[in-house]
N, C-alpha and C positions, 0 to 999 in steps of 0.2 A: 555629629561632632559636638562634644560637650561645650557649653557656653563658658566664656571667660568670666572672671569675677566682675569686670567692668560691665559686661552685658547683663549679668544677673542683677547688678546694682541698678542699672537703668530700668529693667523689668520691674524690680521691687519698687522703685520710685514711682514709676508710671502706675503700677497697681495701687500703691498707697494713695496717690493723688486721686485716682478714680474712686477708691473707697471713701476718701474724705469727702469728695464731691457728692457721692450718693448719700452719705450721712447728713451732709448739709441740706441737700434737697429734701430728704425725709423729715428733717427737723423743721424746715420751712413749711412743708405740707401739714405737719402736725400743728404748728402754730396758726397757720391759715385756718384750719378746721376749728381750732379753739376760738378764734375771733368770730368765725361764722356762727358757732354754737352760742357764744356769749351774746351776740347781737340778736340772734333768733330768740333766745330765752328772754331777753329784755323786752322784746316786742310781745311775745306771748304772755308774759307776766305784766304787761302794761306799764313798763318802766321807760319805754321809748315810744314816743308818739309819732303818728304820721306827719311827714314833713320835716322832721328833725334833721338838721345837717349833720353828716358824719364826716367830719374833717379828718384827713389822713394823719396829720402829724400828731394831734392829741391821742388818737387811737394807737399810733406807733409807740408813743411815750408810755401809754398805759400797759401795753404788752411787751415793751422792751424789744421791738423789732423794727425793721426798716419799713419805709413807706411802700416799698415794692411788695412786701408780704401783705400789708394792709390792702393794697390795691387788688391783689389776688383774691382776698376774702370778699371785698366789695363786689368784684366781678361775679363771684359765685352767688352772693346774695342777690345780685341783679338777675341772674338766671333763675333764681328761686322766686322772683317777683316780690321780694321783700324790700329791695332797695332800687331806687331810680338813679341812674347815672346821667347827669346833664353836662353837655360840653361847656367848658369854661366856668362852670358853677360848682361842679363836684358831685358828691353822693348825698342822697337824702333818703330817709325812710319813706317807702312808697305811700302814695295816697290813692287807694283804689277808687275807681269811678263807680257810680251807681250801677251802670250796666255790668261792670265786672263783678260787683257784689251779687247781683241777681244771677249771673251765670255760675258763680262759685256755688251758691246755694242750690241751684238747679242740678248741677252735677252731683253735689253731695246727696241730695234727695234721691237721685236715681241709684247711686252706688250703695248708700246705706240701707235703703229699703231691701235691695237684693241681698245685702250682707246679712241682715238679721233674719231674713227669710231662710237663707241657707243654714245659718248658724243654729236656728231653732231645731233643725233636723239632725244636727250632729253634736251639739254641745254635751259635754260630759259633766258629771258631778264635780270633778276636780276643777274644770274650767269655770263652773258656776261659783265655786268657792273663791277662785281668783277674782271674779267680778265682784263678789260680795266684799272681799277685802279691799278692792279699789273703792267701792262705795263707802266703806268705813273711813278710808283715808280722806275722801271728799268731805264726809260728815265732820270729821275731826278738824279739817282745815276751816270749814265754815264756823265751827264752834269757837275756834281761837282767833277768828277774824284774820286769817292768813290770806290776804287778797292775792298775792302772787302765787302762793301754793294752790289755792282753790281754783284759780284761773287755769293753771297748768293742768291740774288733775281733771277738771271738767272737760278740757279739750282732749286729754289723753284717753279718756273713757272710750272715745270712738275708735282710736287707734288700737286699743286693747281688744276691742271686738274683732277687728280685722286680723290681728295676730292670732286670736283664738281660732279663727277659721283656717289658719295655716297658710294664708296667702300674703307673702312678703311684699309682692308688687302692690297689692291693694293697700296694705298697711302703709307703705311708703307714699303712695298717691294720696291717701287720706291725710297723712301727716302734713304733706305739702298744702292741701286744701285747708286744713285746720289752721296752719300758720297764717294763711291768707285771710281766713275767717277772723282771726284775732285782730289783724289790721283793720278789717272792715268794721268790726265791732267798735274799735277805738275811733275810727273815722266818723262813724254814724251814731255813736253813743247809744248802744242798745239799752233798753229799759227792762230787758229780760233778766230777772234777778238770778243770782247764783243759787239761791235756795230753790227756786222753781226748776232750774235746770237739773239740780240734784234729785228732786222729787220725780222728775220725768225719767231720769236715768234709772231710778229704782223701779219704776213701773215697767220699763223695757226689760230689765233683768227678771222681774217677776214673770213676764210673758215668756221669756226664754226658758225659765225654770219649768214652766208648764208645757214647754215644747210647742207653744202656740205661735206658729209663724205668722198667721194672719193678724193676730193681735199685736205682735212685735212690729210688723210693718206699719200698722196703723199708728201705733204709739211713736215710732221713730219719725214717721211723716209729720205727725202733729208736733213733735218736739222741734224739728227743723223749721217747719212753717212758723211756729210760735217765735222762735229765735229771729227768723228773718222779718216777721211781721213787726217785731218790736224795734227793728232798726229804723232810723229816720231816713228811709230811702226816697221819700217823696216830700222834700222840704217845701214849705209854703213859699211861693214866689210873691213878694210883696206887691200890692197894687199901689203904684206910685201916687195916683190921684187920691186914693183913700188915705194913704200915709200922710200926704201933705195937706189934706183938707182939715181945717181946724174943727175941733169937736163942737157939736151943737151945744148951745147954752141950755 
C-alpha cells in the first residue's frame, strides 16, 4: 500500500534528523582529531612541556568547540601516553618515568635494527632519493635555525624508513614511540644535538645506499644508544651531609 503524504513527511523528517546527527558526529570527530594533532605537534616540536596543565575551557575557546569535544581529544591523547588524566585535577602533558624512557628506547632499538636490516635488502633508487630529499629538508631546517621544523623532521626520519619498508603497522608503532621519545627528551633534556642526529642519519642512509645491512644496523644502534646516553636518566642524588657541610677554609 502506498504511503500517505503524512507518513512520507515523518520518514523524511526522521531521515533528515539522522543525517544531521551523522554530520554533527563526523564534524565532532574531525575537530577531536584536529585537537589531538595540534597537541601532539606542539609536544613533538617542543612547544608544550611535560607537566603542562591542559585546561578544557581554554582549549575549547581556542578551537571554538564544547568541552565535551576537548574531553574526547584528551582521552585519546591519554591512550597515546602523551597526556595524563588525574581525578579532580584535570589533564596534564605526561611526564614519563626513567623506567618508561629506558623501555621506549629498548623497544626502538629492537624494532629499528630489524627495520634497517630488512630495508637494506629491498630499498630502491627511488626510495633512496626520497631519503636524500628528507635529509636535505633536515639540513635546511638546521641552517635556518628552525627548531620546531628540525625537531619534527629528525623524528620523522625514522617513520619514513618504516613507510619505505611498506609496513604501515610498523610505521604507526614507530610514530607512537617517537612521540613518546619527544616527551622523554623534553623531560630529561637530551644533550644530543640536532646536528649530530642529522649526521648520523646521513651515515645510515649511506649504508642503505650500499645495501649494507650489517653497517646500517650498527649505525642505527649507535644512533639510538647515543641519543639515550645523552639523556639525563641517572640524575645525581644529592648527599645531604655533603650538601650541608660548610666548605673547608
